[in-house]
N, C-alpha and C positions, 0 to 999 in steps of 0.2 A: 334623477330619471326614474320613472316607475315602469313596471312591467304590467301590461294588460293581458289578463287571461279571462276568456269569456266562455259561456256555454257553447257546445258544438252547434254548428248551423248546417243544415242541408244545402244552403247556398254555396258553401265551400266546394262541394262536389260539382255543382254547376259551374262555378268560376274556374275550377280546374279544367273541366271539359272545354270551356271556351279558350283558355290559355293553351291547352294541349292541342287543340285543332290548329291554331296558328303555328305552333312549334312543329307539328307533324307535317304541315304544308311546307314550311321552311326546310325541313330535314328530308324531304322526299328523295333527294339524291344520296342520302347517307343510309344505305340499306340496313345497316346494323342498328340504327337508332330506335330506341323505344323510350316513351315518355311515361314516367312513373310519378304518381302523386304519393308523396311520402310525408313524414312529419305528423304532428298531432291533428292537423286539419283533415288528414286522410283517414282518420279513425272515427267512424260513427259513434257518437255519444261521448267523445273525449273532449273535455275543456281544453282550450288552446289559445295561444296568441293568435289574433286574426290575421295571420300571414301564411299564405300557401308556401309549401316547400315542394319543388319540382326537380327531379333528377332526370336528365337526358342521358340515358345509359347507352354507350357505344362500345364496340369491340376495339381492342388495341389497334392503333393505326388510323382510326377514324376520328380521333379527337379534333384535329385541325379542321377537317371538313365540317364537323358539327359546330365548332366555334365560329367559323366563317358563316355558316347558315344562320346562326342566331344573330350575329352582327348584321346580317342582311335585312333582318326584320326589326332592327332598332335596339337590340340588346347591346349593352356596353360591357365588354370583356374586362374583368378585374383581376385576372390571374388566378393562381391556385390558393392565394391567401394562406399559404403555409400547409396546405393539405395536398400531398402528392396524389395524383390520379383524379383530381377534381378541379375543374375550372369554374370560377364564380362569375356571375353576371349581374349587372344592374338592369332591372326590367323596365321597359318603357310603359308608363302609365299604370292605371289600376287594372286589376286588383293588386294589393300589396303581395309581393311574392319574392322568394329566394329561388333562383334558378341556377342549376349547376350542370355542366357536362362532366360525366363521370365515366371512367374506364370500367367496363364490365369485369366482375370478379374481384374487384378491390375490396379491402376491408370496409372502406367508406360506404360503398354501395350495399354490401352485405349487411352492414350495420343498419342503414336506413330501412331496407326491406324487412329485416328481422324485427326491428322495433314495431314497424307498421303491422306486420302480420301477427305477431304475438299479441299486441294490444287489440287487434280486431277480434281475436278468438278467445281472449282470456279476460273476462269481466273483473276478476279480482285484481289482477295487475293493472288493468285500465283504471279502476277506481283508486288504487293506491297511487298511481302516477298522477292522476288528476288532483288528488288531495294534496300531494306535495307541491304541485305547480300552483294551486290556489293559495296555499299557505305562504309560499314564497312571494307570490304576486301581491298578497295583502300587506306586505311590509312596504311602507311609503318610501323607504330609502333604498329599495332594491335596484341593483344595476344588473346588466346582462351577464357579466362574468360570475357574480355571486349566484345569480339565478341558475346558470348552467351547472355550476359546482354543486348547488343544493339539490339538483335533480339527479346527480350522478349515481348515487347509491341505488335508487330505485331503477334507473336505467340499466345498471349492471345486473339487477335481478331479471329484468325483461330480456336482456341479451343472453344471459345464462340460460333462461328458459327456451330460447330459440335453438340452442345447440349449433348455431351457424358459424360461430367464431371460436378461434383458438384462445387458450388462456393468455398468450402473449398479446393477441389482438384486443382482448377484453381489457388488459392492463393499459395498452396504448390508448384506447378510447377513454378509459377512466382518466388518464393523465391529460388528455386533450381537453376533456370537459372540466376537470378539476386539477389544475397544475400543481396545487399544494399537496395532492394525494401521493 
């Protein structure tokens, strides 16, 4: 299996807005819900896998209502997939996307927002991250686990630059992305 990393496309922001509009309509009765474009496709100029990452962030106690709202518009709930405070979904139809309901304030949400925000404002880290991603994707034998592990060191630099996570949270994220670390 190979990993595809392509140049950033302004189409990703348009696709996110289309997806977010459907999600916001579905989540109208979940007052705490906000829809965030995260991941590499949310960072102008950053090379990425052409798959949107979307976090639906809700306050504690609103997770079940948010899960039900997404299911009502065709999303298939897949459980937490081993990440506490995050519920994953299979999205109906294009564009390709990963959608999660996340509890506000968790390390997972702070991680996603920190990476996005640092890479949006720091061109040096953005280019370093892009170079690592392209280098890994250029290997014909690349699999997703090796790809994630290979990006881990530069992601740790990005997260450290954010100042949003504790040392223990940084270690936990590192272990999640690179289990051999």
